Structures are given as C-alpha cells and as structure tokens.
LOKETOR-595005 format. One record per atom (N, C-alpha, C): z, y, x. Coordinates in steps of 0.1 Angstrom, whole numbers, plus 2048, in hexadecimal, padded with zeros to 3 digits. Each point is the difference from the previous one (the first is absolute). Example, Ala and Ser with C-alpha at 12.3 -4.5 7.8 and 13.67 -1.06 7.14 Angstrom:
residues 2
84E7C7884;80080C7F7;80080C809;7F980B7FC;80080B809;80880B7F8;
//
This chain:
residues 341
4552509B1;7FD80F801;7F18027FF;7F87F7806;7F18017FF;7FC8007F1;8077F77F8;7FD7FF7F2;80480D7F9;80B806805;80580D7FA;7F680B802;7F980080C;7F680B802;7F57FE7F6;7FB7F37FF;7F57FD7F7;8038047F2;80C7FD7FC;8048037F2;80180F7FE;806807809;80180E7FF;7F28077FF;7F77FC809;7F3806801;7F87FD7F3;8027F37FB;7F97FC7F4;8058097F4;80D8027FF;8058077F5;7FC80F800;80080580C;7FC80E801;7F18027FD;7F87F5804;7F28017FD;7FE7FF7F1;8087F87F9;7FE7FF7F1;80380D7FA;80A807804;80480D7FA;7F580A804;7FA7FF80C;7F680A804;7F37FE7F9;7FD7F37FC;7F37FD7FB;7FF8047F1;80480B7FD;7FF8057F2;7F28077FE;7FC8037F4;7F38067FE;80280F805;7F4806804;80080E804;8038087F4;80880B802;8048097F5;7F58047F7;8038007F3;7F68047F6;7FC80F801;809808807;7FE80E801;7F680380C;7F57F9801;7F780280B;7F880D7FE;7FC80580B;7F880D800;7F17FD801;7FC7F67F9;7F27FD7FF;7FD7F87F3;7F47FF7FD;7FB7F97F4;7FC7F2805;8077F67FC;7FD7F2805;7F37FB7FB;7FB8067F5;7F37FC7FB;7F5805809;80280A808;7F6805809;8017FB80E;80A7F7803;8017FB80D;7F57F6803;7FA80180C;7F47F8803;8047F2804;7F67F77FE;8027F2805;7FE7FF80F;80A7FB807;7FF80080F;8057F3806;7FA7FC80B;8067F6809;80480780D;80C800803;80580780B;8057F780B;7FA80280C;8057F880C;80B808806;80C7FA802;80C807805;8057F880C;80380780B;8047FA80C;80E805805;8077F7807;80D804806;8037F780C;80B802807;8037F880C;80A7F67FD;8088017F6;80B7F67FD;7FC7F2800;8087F7806;7FC7F3802;8037F67F4;8088057F7;8037F87F4;8048097F5;8027FA7F4;8038077F4;80E807801;8087FB80A;80D806802;80080D808;7F4803806;7FF80C808;7FF80C7F7;80680B804;80180C7F8;7F38057FA;7F6801809;7F38057FC;7F97F67F6;8037F3802;7FA7F67F6;8078017F3;80D803800;8088027F4;7FA80B7F7;7FE80C807;7FA80B7FA;7F27FE7FB;7F87F9808;7F27FD7FC;7FF7F77F4;8087F6800;8007F77F5;8058067F3;809809801;8058087F4;7F48087FB;7F9807809;7F58097FD;7F57F87F8;7FD7F4806;7F67F87FA;8047FC7F1;80C7FD7FE;8057FD7F3;7FF80C7F6;80680B805;80080C7F8;7F28067FC;7F780080A;7F38067FD;7F87F77F7;8027F3801;7FA7F77F6;8058027F2;80D8017FF;8068037F3;7FB80D7FA;80180B809;7FD80D7FB;7F28027FC;7F77F8806;7F28027FD;7FB7F67F6;8097F87FA;7FD7F67F6;7F77F5806;8027FD80D;7F97F6806;7F3804806;7FD80D800;7F3804805;80080280F;80C801806;80180280E;8077F4806;7F97F980A;8057F5807;80280380F;80B7FD806;80280280E;8017F3807;7F97FF80B;8027F4809;80680580D;80C7FA803;80780480C;7FD7F780C;7FC80680B;7FF7F980D;80B804809;80A7F8802;80B803808;7FE7FC80E;80A803809;7FF7FC80E;7F4805807;7FA80B7FB;7F4805806;7F57F6802;7FF7F67F7;7F77F5802;7F2804801;7FC80B7F9;7F2805801;7FD80680D;80A803808;7FE80680D;8057F780B;8027F37FD;8047F780A;80E802805;8088067F8;80E802804;80280D807;7F6808803;80180C808;80280C7F6;80C806801;80480B7F7;7F780C801;7FC80480C;7F880B802;7F27FE7FA;7FB7F4801;7F37FD7FA;8027FF7F1;80C7FC7FB;8027FF7F2;80080E7FA;80580A807;80080E7FC;7F18057FF;7F87FC80A;7F2804801;7F97FB7F4;8037F57FA;7F97FB7F4;80180A7F5;80B8067FD;8018097F5;7F980E804;80180480C;7FA80C805;7F17FF7FE;7FA7F4803;7F27FE7FF;7FB7FC7F2;80A7FE7F7;7FC7FD7F2;7FD7F17FE;8037F880A;7FE7F17FE;80B7FA7F6;80B8077FF;80A7FC7F6;80480D7F9;8057FF7F4;80380C7F8;80E806802;80A7F7801;80E805801;8077F880B;808807808;8067F980B;80F805801;8087F7806;80E804803;8037FD80F;80480A807;8047FE80E;80B809804;8087FD80A;80C807804;7FC80D807;80A809801;7FE80D806;7FA7FF80E;8067F7808;7FB7FE80E;7F27FC801;7FA7FA7F5;7F27FC800;7F780C7FB;8048067F5;7F780B7FB;80080C809;80B801809;80180B809;7F57FF80B;7F97F5801;7F57FF809;7F48087FC;8008047F3;7F68097FB;80480F805;80C803800;80580D803;80F7FF804;80380480C;80D7FE806;80B8087F8;7FC80A7F9;80A8087F8;8077F87F6;7FA7F57FB;8067F77F6;80C7F9805;80280080D;80C7F9806;80D8087FE;7FE80C7FB;80C809800;80C7FA7F8;7FD7F97F5;80B7FB7F8;8077F4807;7FB7FC80B;8067F5808;80980580B;80180D802;80980680A;80E7FA7FE;8077FD80B;80D7F97FF;80A8077F7;8067F97F7;80A8047F7;7FD80C7F8;7F38007FA;7FC80B7F8;8067FF7F2;8027F47FB;8057FE7F2;80E7F9800;8088047F6;80D7FA7FF;8027F67F5;7F67FF7F7;8017F67F5;7F27FC7FB;8007F57F9;7F37FC7FA;7FC80A7F5;80A8057F9;7FC80A7F6;7F980C806;80580580B;7FA80B807;7F17FD804;7FE7F3804;7F37FC804;7F68007F4;8057FA7F5;7F78007F4;7FD80E7FB;80A809800;7FE80D7FB;7F6808809;8007FD80D;7F7807809;7F17FB7FE;7FE7F37FE;7F37FB7FF;7FA7FF7F2;8088007F6;7FB7FF7F2;80480D7F9;7F7809800;80280D7F9;80680B808;8037FD80D;80680A809;7F6806809;804809809;7F7807809;7FB7F680B;8087F6803;7FB7F6809;7F47F97FC;8007FC7F3;7F47F97FA;7F480A800;80380D7FD;7F58097FF;7FA80280E;80880080A;7FB80280E;7F77F3804;8067F47FD;7F87F4803;7F38007F9;8008047F3;7F38017F8;7F6809807;80580C804;7F780A806;7F97FB80D;8087F9808;7FB7FA80D;7F67F57FD;8047F77F7;7F77F57FD;7F38047FA;80080B7F8;7F48057FA;7F680480B;80580580B;7F780380B;7F87F4806;8057F47FD;7FA7F4805;7FA7F87F5;7FD8067F5;7F97F87F5;8087F77F8;80E802800;8097F77F9;8088087F6;8027FA7F4;8088067F6;80E7F9800;80A808800;80E7FB800;8057FD7F2;8047F37FF;8057FC7F3;80F7FE7FF;80780180B;80E7FE800;8057F980C;80D7FC800;8067F980B;80C7F97FB;8037F4806;80C7F97FD;8077FC80D;80C7FB7FF;8087FE80C;7FB7F5809;7FC80380C;8007F680A;80F7FE804;80680B802;80F7FF801;80680780C;80D802800;80780480C;8007F480A;7FF80380C;7FE7F580A;80D7FC807;8017F3802;80A7FA809;7FA7FC80D;8097FE80A;7FB7FB80D;8047F2801;7F77F7804;8037F2802;7FE7FC80F;8077F6804;7FF7FB80D;8037F1801;7FA7FA80A;8047F2803;8097FF80B;80380C807;80880080C;80F8037FD;80280B7F9;80E8057FE;8008097F4;80D8027FB;80280A7F5;7FE80E806;7FA8097F9;7FD80D804;80A80A7F9;80A805808;80A8097FB;7FF80E807;7F980080B;7FF80D808;7F37FF808;7FB80B804;7F3800807;7FF7F780C;80B7FF807;8007F780C;7FD7F27FD;8027FB7F3;7FD7F37FC;7F17FD800;7F880A7FF;7F27FF800;7F980080E;80880280A;7FB80180D;7F77F4804;7F4802803;7F77F5805;7FA7F87F5;8058017F3;7FB7F87F6;7F18047FC;7F87F67FE;7F28027FC;8008017F0;7FD80C7FB;8018027F2;7F28037FA;7FD7F87F7;7F28027F9;80080D7F9;7F5807801;7FD80C7F7;7F27FE7FA;7FE8077F5;7F27FF7FA;7F6809807;80580680B;7F7809808;80480F7FD;7FB809808;80380E7FE;80980680A;7FD80C804;80880780A;80E8027FC;8038037F4;80E8037FB;8097F4804;7FB7F47FC;8087F4802;8017FC80F;7F6803808;8017FE80E;80B809806;80080C7FB;80A80A805;80E7FC7FC;8017FC7F3;80D7FD7FA;8067F4808;7F97F5801;8067F4806;80280280F;7F7807806;80280380F;80C808802;80380A7F8;80C809801;80D7F87FF;7FF7F47F8;80C7F87FF;8007F580A;7F780080A;8017F680B;7F87F47FE;7F97FE7F4;7F97F47FD;7F1802805;7F97F4800;7F2800804;7F87FE7F3;7F980A7FB;7F87FF7F4;7F47F7802;7FD7F87F6;7F47F7801;7F88017F3;7F5807801;7F78017F4;7FA7F37FC;8017FC7F3;7FC7F37FC;7FD8007F1;7F57F97FD;7FD7FE7F2;80B7F87F9;8028047F3;80B7F97F9;7FD7F17FE;7F47FD7FF;7FC7F17FF;8047F880C;80280680B;8047F980C;80F7FF803;8078087F8;80E802804;8097F3800;7FF7F97F5;8097F47FE;7FE7F680C;7F47FD803;7FD7F780B;80580680D;7FE80D802;80480680D;8107FF801;8078017F5;80E7FF800;8047F1803;7F97F77FA;8037F2803;7FE7FD80F;7F6805806;7FC7FD80E;80780980A;80880A7FB;807808809;7F780B807;7F48027FA;7F780B806;80680D7FD;8078027F5;80880C7FD;80F7FB7FD;80980A802;80E7FD7FE;8058057F3;7F98097FA;8048067F3;7F68097FA;8048067F5;7F78097F9;8098087F6;7FA8097F8;8078067F5;7F87FF7F3;8077FF7F5;7FA7FF7F3;80A8017F5;7FC8017F4;8098017F5;8067F27FD;80B7FF7FA;8067F37FD;7F77F87F7;7F98067F7;7F87F87F7;7F47FB807;7FA80780A;7F57FB807;8047F580A;80C802806;8057F6809;8017F37F8;8068017F4;8027F47F7;7F27FA7FC;7F78087FB;7F37FA7FB;7F87FA80B;80280480D;7F97FA80B;8087F6807;80C7FD7FC;8097F6806;80480380E;80080D803;80480480E;80E7FB803;8097FF7F6;80E7FC803;8017F2805;7F57F87FF;8007F2806;80080180F;7FA80A806;7FE80180E;80780C807;8068087F8;80880C805;80D8007F9;80A7FC807;80E7FE7FA;80980C801;7FB80B807;80880C801;7F980B7F9;8078057F6;7FA80B7F7;80980B7FF;7FC80C804;80880C800;7FA80A7F5;8088037F6;7FB8097F6;80380E805;7F5806805;80080D806;7FA80B7F8;7F87FD7F6;7F98097F8;7FA80C808;7FB7FC80B;7FB80B80A;7F38067FB;7F87F97F8;7F48067FA;7FD7FA7F3;7F98087F8;7FB7FB7F3;7F1800800;7FA7F57FB;7F28007FF;7FC7FD7F1;7F68077FB;7FB7FD7F3;7F47F7801;7FD7FA7F5;7F37F97FE;7F88097F8;7F5806806;7F880A7F9;7F47FA7F9;7FF8047F3;7F57FB7F8;7F480A800;7F57FB804;7F4809801;7F47FA7F8;7F88087FB;7F37FC7FA;7F5807807;7F47F9801;7F5806806;7FB80C7F6;80080C806;7FE80C7F7;7F28007F9;7F67FC807;7F27FF7FA;8007F77F4;8077F5801;8017F67F5;8088067F5;80C805804;80A8057F6;7FA80C7F8;7FA809806;7FA80C7F9;7F47FD7F8;7FA7F4802;7F57FB7F8;8057FB7F3;80D7FE7FE;8057FB7F3;80380B7F7;8007FD7F3;80380B7F6;80F804801;80380B7FA;80E805801;80A7F77FA;7FD7F97F5;80A7F77FA;8037F4809;7F57FB807;8027F5809;80880480C;7FD80C805;80880580C;80F8027FC;8028057F4;80E8037FB;8077F27FE;7F97F77FB;8067F27FE;8047FA80D;7F780180A;8037FA80D;80C808807;80080D7FF;80B807806;80E7FD7FA;8007FF7F2;80C7FD7F9;8057F2803;7F77F7800;8057F2803;8047FE80F;7FA807809;80480080E;80E805802;80280C7FA;80D806801;80B7F77FA;7FD7FB7F4;80A7F77FA;8037F4808;7F67FA806;8017F5809;80980380C;7FD80C806;80880480B;80F8027FD;8038067F5;80E8037FC;8077F37FC;7F97F77F9;8067F47FC;8027F680C;7F7800809;8017F880C;80C806809;80180D800;80B806808;80D7FC7FB;8028007F3;80C7FC7FA;8047F1803;7F67F8800;8027F2803;8037FE80F;7FA807809;8027FF80E;80E804804;80580C7FA;80D805803;80B7F67FB;7FE7FA7F4;8097F77FA;8027F3808;7F57FC807;8017F4807;80680180E;80380C805;80580180E;80C7F8803;80B8027F8;80C7F9803;7FF7F1800;7F87FB7F6;7FE7F17FF;7F97FB80D;7F6808804;7F97FC80C;80980080C;80880A801;80980180C;80A7F4800;8057FD7F5;8097F47FF;7F97F3804;7F47FF7FC;7F87F4803;7FE7FF80F;7FD80B807;7FF80080F;80C7FA806;80C8047FB;80D7FB806;8037F27FC;7FF7FD7F3;8057F37FB;7F67F5801;7F38037FF;7F67F5800;7FA7FE80E;80080B808;7F97FF80D;80980280C;80D8037FE;80980280B;7FE80C808;7F980A7FA;7FE80D807;80C808802;80180880A;80B80A802;7FA80D7FC;8058067F5;7FB80C7FB;80B80B802;7FB80B806;80980B803;7FB80D7FB;8088087FA;7FC80D7FB;80680B809;7F7809805;80580B809;8098097F8;80A805806;80980A7FA;7F980E802;80480A7F9;7FB80D802;80180580E;80C7FD806;80280480E;7F67F880A;7FE7F47FD;7F67F8808;7F28057FE;7FD8047F4;7F38067FD;7FE80D809;80A808800;7FF80C808;7FD7FE80F;8057F5805;7FC7FD80E;7F17FD802;7FB7F87F6;7F27FD800;7F880D7FE;8048087F7;7F980C7FD;7FF80980C;80B801808;80080880C;7F67FB80A;7FF7F2801;7F87FA80A;7F18037FD;7FC8027F3;7F28027FD;7FD80E7FC;80A809802;7FF80E7FB;7F3807805;7FE7FE80D;7F4807806;7F37FA7FB;8007F37FD;7F47FA7FA;7FE8057F2;80A8017F8;7FF8067F3;7FB80E800;805808808;7FB80E801;7F2801805;7FC7F8809;7F2800805;7F67FC7F6;8037F67F8;7F67FC7F6;8018087F3;80B8067FD;80180A7F5;7F780B803;80080580D;7F880B804;7F17FC7FF;7FD7F4803;7F27FB7FF;7FB8007F2;8087FB7F7;7FC7FE7F2;7FF80E7F9;80780A805;7FF80D7FB;80A8047F5;80180D7FE;80A8067F7;7FD7FC7F2;7F48007FC;7FC7FD7F2;8047F27FD;7FD7F7809;8037F17FE;80F7FE7FF;808807809;80E7FE800;8068077F3;7FB80B7FC;8068077F5;7FE7F87F3;7F57F87FF;7FD7F87F4;80B7F57FE;8067FC80B;80A7F67FF;80E805803;80280D801;80D807802;8057FD80E;7F87FE809;8047FD80E;80380D808;80C801805;80380C809;8057FA80D;7F980380A;8047FB80E;80780B807;80C7FE804;80780B808;7FD7FF80F;
//
C-alpha cells in the first residue's frame, strides 16, 4: 500500500506538471528575470504546501521561458522551524513568496480565522470556490493588504481529523482530559475546552517528538498532513470528523510584488492559481489511498463520524462558534456564507 501511495502521487504529479496554458493574460517576452525565495512549513515534498510550491516553481519557470527561478525553503528552515517567524520573513520582505496555514496568517489579523469556524464547509469543492475567485478569497486579500501582503491564492491544507494515542474519539466524552496539541489561538482553546480536552499550544516542528514521548495525547490535522509527517506511526486512533478546514494561503510581499511590471505580476498570479488548483486535485484524489494505508500498513483504527454524531459535537461547541463568529464580524462571516443561529 505504501508503494500504491507513491505510484498514485507520482502519476497525478505527471498529469499536473503540464505546461501553463498558452492563453496567458500577459506577454511572456516582457516577463522579468527573477530569483524568487519561497518559504513554507511542510516537512517533505509529500506535504500539501510543498506539492503546490513545487508545481509553482515548475510552472513559472516554463511560463517565463526560464527567466524566473524559484528556490523553496520548506519546514520553515529560514526561521528555525518557527511558523510565526516564517510569516514575519515575508512581511518584512526577507523572502518574496510564502505559504502558511490559516491559523498562522491569522496572527496578523484575527478575522482571518473566520474560515476555520467549526463545520463551515461541506466539501472540498466549496472550499476551492470560496478561496479562488470567490468572496472568501476577496476578503482574505483585503485583510492581508492591510499588512503589506498580496494574496496569490490558497490550496487545501484540508479538512481535519482528530488523532489520539489513548482511544478512538466517537463522542465528546472520549476527549475528556486528553492533551490535544493546537497551533495556538483562542478559537482552538475554546473549541477543545468545550469538548473536555486540554489544549496545548505547540509548534508543528515539536509535535512528532511530543507524541512519541507522551507530552501530548493527540492533535488534529488533515489526512495528507498526518501522512506526510508520519503521525500515523505514533497515533493509531484517527477519527475523520471534518470539524474544520484550513487553507494554505499564498502571499507575496506587496512592496516587492508591486515593484514588478504588469506582465510579471500576471505571470506569477496565473502560475500560482494553476499550482493551487492542480495541487488541490492531487490532494483530494489521494485521500482514499492514504486512509487505506493508515489501516493496512500501520494498523490504525480509522473511524468516520456519522451526521448524527457530528451534530453532538456541533452542539457541544455551539457557544464557542457563536462567540468567535461575533468577534470576527458580519463582513468576515458573510464572505464565507457563515450564518450562526
């Protein structure tokens, strides 16, 4: 099954690595020669943000006729593994393009967490439509602009599952007393506390070791991130709850970006969006294979919550959802079609 995952991902990558469409909205002859430093947090080429970044590097090189070269620094290595410092690098202009998850970019502005409110989206298609060409993406762009960043798009970090080394989670009471890692933020503190767990803020770079040593009992993440970080080796209980969706948001330093000519800007935007869409297709296609690998290769117990079970969790966190929706504001909620009763 491990080989099956590798083969599937390789095949999808081959199909995705086609040349950028000839119907580009720019003149390739006018695209400038650039060396772009790009950063993200993914630990390997199998991580969703790395998949998208590597596609972008390929597409932009092809589209520019070799004039634009991208060097990717993954695992926030330029920031010593610290995601917040990694975000600061693009804000300060030390790097040109960056990819970080919603929970990280929201440290610039809490309103950006609105898309992570529990059970906001029902499908990956809805997520992509919101962030690429939809009102959600427009809202994110407007907020990032206030902080000197230009929004280039977003790809799937994914719908999150709950993992544990203690027990399978099928109802809120199963989380009682469990130490659950969070990336930080008041929303997640409130969410996990409402379910009876003990939230533990922790850098992603520390999580695997903390799981091995029993410092934390569990965490939440997309199936693809769980797989790329090998969490299934130390967390054998996985509940597919889809309780929240996170995007990997692509940003460019605005001062740098606006210093480029219009054709170069258009080329970057087009290649970034194509990379996001193609990476998204690859990510969604790989889900079932990854799930089977967790069961067959690692002996994990994988459980998917029924709609009725989801309703029990929703009720348990309803007050938290309403509280943070009010904090993020009507405009933020409206951008993602969120209505809290």
